[in-house]
C-alpha positions as CSV (number, residue, x, y, z in Angstrom):
1,M,62.8,-226.8,95.8
2,N,60.1,-225.9,93.2
3,R,58.9,-229.8,93.0
4,N,56.7,-230.8,90.0
5,F,54.0,-233.3,90.8
6,I,51.7,-234.2,87.9
7,M,49.2,-236.5,89.4
8,D,46.8,-237.3,92.1
9,L,45.2,-240.7,92.0
10,H,43.0,-240.3,94.9
11,T,40.0,-238.5,94.3
12,H,37.1,-237.8,96.0
13,S,33.9,-236.9,93.7
14,L,29.6,-236.7,94.2
15,A,29.5,-240.1,93.9
16,S,31.4,-240.9,97.4
17,V,28.4,-239.0,98.9
18,H,30.4,-237.5,101.9
19,A,32.7,-235.5,99.3
20,Y,31.0,-231.9,97.6
21,S,32.6,-231.7,93.9
22,T,31.5,-233.6,90.2
23,I,34.5,-235.3,88.7
24,T,34.2,-232.6,86.0
25,E,35.0,-229.7,89.1
26,N,37.8,-232.0,90.3
27,A,39.5,-232.1,87.1
28,R,39.2,-228.5,86.1
29,V,41.1,-227.8,88.9
30,A,43.7,-230.3,88.2
31,K,44.4,-228.3,84.8
32,E,44.6,-225.2,87.2
33,A,46.8,-226.7,89.7
34,G,49.6,-228.6,86.6
35,L,48.4,-232.3,86.5
36,E,48.4,-234.2,83.7
37,I,46.7,-237.4,85.0
38,M,44.0,-237.4,87.6
39,G,42.8,-240.4,89.2
40,I,39.2,-240.3,90.7
41,S,38.9,-243.0,93.0
42,D,34.9,-243.2,95.2
43,H,34.8,-245.5,97.5
44,A,33.7,-249.0,96.9
45,Y,30.8,-250.1,97.5
46,G,31.4,-252.2,100.8
47,M,31.3,-248.6,102.9
48,P,27.6,-247.9,103.5
49,N,26.1,-244.7,102.2
50,T,28.4,-244.3,99.2
51,T,28.6,-245.6,95.9
52,N,26.2,-248.4,94.7
53,R,26.9,-251.4,92.4
54,D,25.9,-249.6,89.4
55,Y,28.5,-246.7,89.7
56,W,31.2,-249.5,89.2
57,L,28.7,-251.1,85.9
58,N,28.7,-247.8,84.0
59,I,32.3,-246.4,84.7
60,D,33.5,-247.0,81.2
61,A,31.7,-244.2,80.6
62,L,33.9,-241.9,82.0
63,P,36.2,-240.2,79.1
64,D,40.2,-241.0,78.9
65,Y,40.9,-237.7,78.9
66,L,38.1,-235.0,80.6
67,E,39.5,-230.9,80.6
68,G,42.5,-232.1,78.6
69,V,43.4,-234.2,81.3
70,R,43.8,-237.4,81.9
71,L,41.5,-239.5,83.3
72,L,42.6,-242.9,84.9
73,K,39.4,-244.5,86.6
74,G,40.2,-246.2,90.0
75,V,38.1,-247.4,93.0
76,E,38.8,-246.9,96.9
77,L,38.4,-250.7,98.1
78,N,38.3,-252.1,101.5
79,I,40.0,-254.4,103.8
80,K,37.7,-256.0,105.7
81,N,39.6,-258.2,108.4
82,H,43.6,-259.2,109.4
83,Q,43.4,-261.5,106.6
84,G,43.8,-259.5,104.2
85,D,40.2,-260.0,102.7
86,L,38.4,-257.3,100.8
87,I,34.6,-256.3,100.3
88,E,35.0,-255.6,96.7
89,P,37.5,-257.7,95.0
90,D,34.8,-258.5,92.0
91,L,35.7,-254.4,91.2
92,L,39.5,-255.5,90.4
93,D,38.9,-256.0,87.3
94,R,36.8,-253.0,86.4
95,V,39.1,-250.5,87.5
96,D,42.3,-248.6,85.7
97,Y,44.0,-249.3,89.6
98,S,42.4,-249.6,92.6
99,I,43.5,-248.1,96.8
100,A,43.7,-250.5,99.4
101,S,42.6,-248.8,102.7
102,L,41.3,-249.4,106.2
103,H,38.1,-247.5,107.3
104,G,36.9,-247.5,110.5
105,H,33.5,-247.3,109.8
106,I,33.9,-250.1,108.9
107,F,37.3,-252.3,110.1
108,D,37.1,-252.6,113.8
109,M,39.7,-250.4,115.2
110,D,40.2,-252.2,118.3
111,S,40.3,-255.7,116.9
112,G,44.2,-256.1,116.8
113,S,47.2,-255.8,117.5
114,R,50.5,-253.9,115.6
115,T,50.8,-256.4,113.9
116,D,47.9,-257.9,113.2
117,F,47.1,-254.9,111.5
118,T,50.5,-254.8,109.5
119,D,49.7,-258.3,108.5
120,A,46.3,-257.3,107.4
121,Y,47.5,-254.8,104.8
122,I,50.9,-256.7,103.9
123,H,47.9,-260.1,103.3
124,C,46.1,-257.6,101.2
125,L,48.8,-257.1,98.8
126,E,49.8,-260.7,98.7
127,K,46.6,-262.1,97.6
128,H,45.4,-259.3,95.2
129,P,48.4,-258.0,92.9
130,E,46.0,-255.5,91.4
131,V,46.0,-253.5,94.7
132,K,48.9,-250.9,93.1
133,I,48.5,-248.5,96.6
134,L,48.3,-248.7,100.2
135,G,46.0,-245.6,100.8
136,H,46.2,-243.3,104.6
137,V,48.4,-245.7,106.2
138,D,49.8,-243.6,108.5
139,D,46.8,-243.2,110.7
140,G,47.8,-244.2,114.3
141,Q,43.5,-245.6,115.2
142,Y,45.7,-249.0,112.8
143,P,49.3,-249.3,114.5
144,S,51.5,-250.8,112.2
145,D,55.4,-251.3,111.2
146,Y,55.7,-249.5,109.0
147,V,59.5,-250.5,107.9
148,A,57.6,-254.4,107.5
149,L,54.8,-252.2,105.3
150,V,57.8,-250.7,103.4
151,D,59.7,-253.9,102.9
152,A,56.7,-255.2,101.6
153,V,56.0,-252.9,98.8
154,K,59.4,-253.2,97.6
155,D,59.5,-256.7,96.9
156,M,56.2,-256.8,95.4
157,G,56.6,-253.7,93.6
158,R,53.3,-251.8,95.0
159,A,53.7,-248.5,96.6
160,L,52.8,-246.5,100.4
161,E,50.6,-243.8,99.5
162,I,51.7,-240.5,101.4
163,N,48.4,-238.7,102.2
164,N,48.1,-234.9,101.8
165,S,44.3,-235.0,104.3
166,S,45.9,-237.2,107.0
167,L,47.9,-233.8,107.8
168,G,45.2,-230.9,107.4
169,P,44.2,-230.1,110.5
170,G,40.3,-231.1,110.1
171,S,42.5,-234.8,109.5
172,Y,40.3,-237.1,112.1
173,R,43.8,-239.7,111.8
174,V,46.0,-240.4,114.8
175,N,49.6,-239.7,115.1
176,S,49.9,-238.4,111.2
177,Q,52.6,-236.1,110.7
178,E,55.4,-238.7,112.7
179,N,53.6,-240.9,110.8
180,I,54.5,-240.0,107.8
181,R,57.9,-238.6,108.6
182,F,58.8,-242.4,109.9
183,I,57.6,-243.7,106.8
184,L,59.3,-241.3,104.2
185,E,62.8,-241.6,106.0
186,T,62.2,-245.6,106.4
187,C,61.7,-245.5,102.3
188,L,64.2,-243.2,101.6
189,D,66.9,-245.4,104.0
190,K,65.4,-248.6,101.7
191,E,65.2,-246.3,98.3
192,V,61.8,-247.1,98.3
193,P,59.0,-245.2,95.8
194,V,56.4,-243.4,97.0
195,I,53.0,-242.0,95.7
196,L,51.8,-238.6,96.8
197,N,47.8,-238.4,97.2
198,T,45.2,-235.5,98.4
199,D,42.4,-237.3,99.2
200,A,40.6,-234.8,97.8
201,H,36.9,-234.7,98.7
202,V,36.5,-231.1,97.2
203,A,37.8,-229.8,93.9
204,P,39.8,-227.2,95.5
205,A,42.1,-230.1,97.6
206,V,42.8,-231.4,93.8
207,G,46.2,-231.0,93.3
208,D,47.3,-229.1,96.9
209,F,50.1,-231.2,98.1
210,S,51.1,-227.8,100.3
211,A,51.3,-229.8,103.4
212,I,53.6,-232.5,102.4
213,R,55.9,-230.3,101.2
214,P,57.5,-229.3,103.8
215,I,57.6,-232.7,105.1
216,L,59.6,-233.9,102.0
217,E,61.9,-229.9,101.9
218,D,63.0,-230.7,105.5
219,L,64.4,-234.6,104.4
220,D,65.8,-234.0,101.4
221,F,63.4,-236.3,99.9
222,P,64.3,-237.1,96.1
223,D,62.1,-237.1,93.1
224,D,63.7,-240.2,92.0
225,L,61.9,-241.5,94.5
226,I,58.1,-239.7,94.3
227,I,56.4,-241.5,91.6
228,N,54.4,-238.1,91.0
229,T,57.0,-235.8,88.9
230,S,57.1,-238.6,85.7
231,W,54.1,-240.8,83.7
232,K,57.0,-243.8,83.6
233,K,57.4,-243.9,86.8
234,L,53.6,-244.3,87.7
235,E,53.0,-246.5,84.7
236,E,56.2,-249.3,86.2
237,L,53.4,-248.9,89.0
238,L,50.5,-249.8,87.3
239,G,52.4,-252.4,85.2
240,R,50.8,-250.5,81.7
241,S,51.0,-247.9,79.6
242,L,48.9,-244.5,80.0
């Protein structure tokens, strides 16, 4: 099936420090890849050695369009505990959208059970309606109840991310292939839309969903349940016009 994905909302720039391209370089590749919308979602300052607070004070300096692509100014926030609290809640009203994720050097991977990690995600959504996307929930280092997560995003009008980077040969994440397949199967059964993101840390990875596509095809996962196929679906998720 020739699927047309027109957006990628999880990308990183040099500002994240452990990424290697500028926002302009990312946008140029996004245009070449046929994307109409690119979100820049650098790591928030709660992650050591990434952005500092000044980056977020001046984020409005970024244009709405870059290299002919609609540029959304986002952030990847850090969930800090099982209660779903964020390290950087002050950034929620400074950006166009927020992704919330668990990261091992911030959140103790040995600090809880499958139920605790599930609660961390769900409580985050409950406490922070501005968080529209849960990032790389496939990581088995944080074992979660994916049926409960799918039910939660369905009830609250949010989305689980299907992360292309998790499926790469160099990924440090655990059991992502199996977990992503199960998440997609559950979303298909419950008719819950997902958002595909690359989690690109270098420009050539922007808009490259090649690792995700075979799973979508194998499951015959419909475009109707993929937010990336239309502006309208993204606007419904974000609750605003673009």
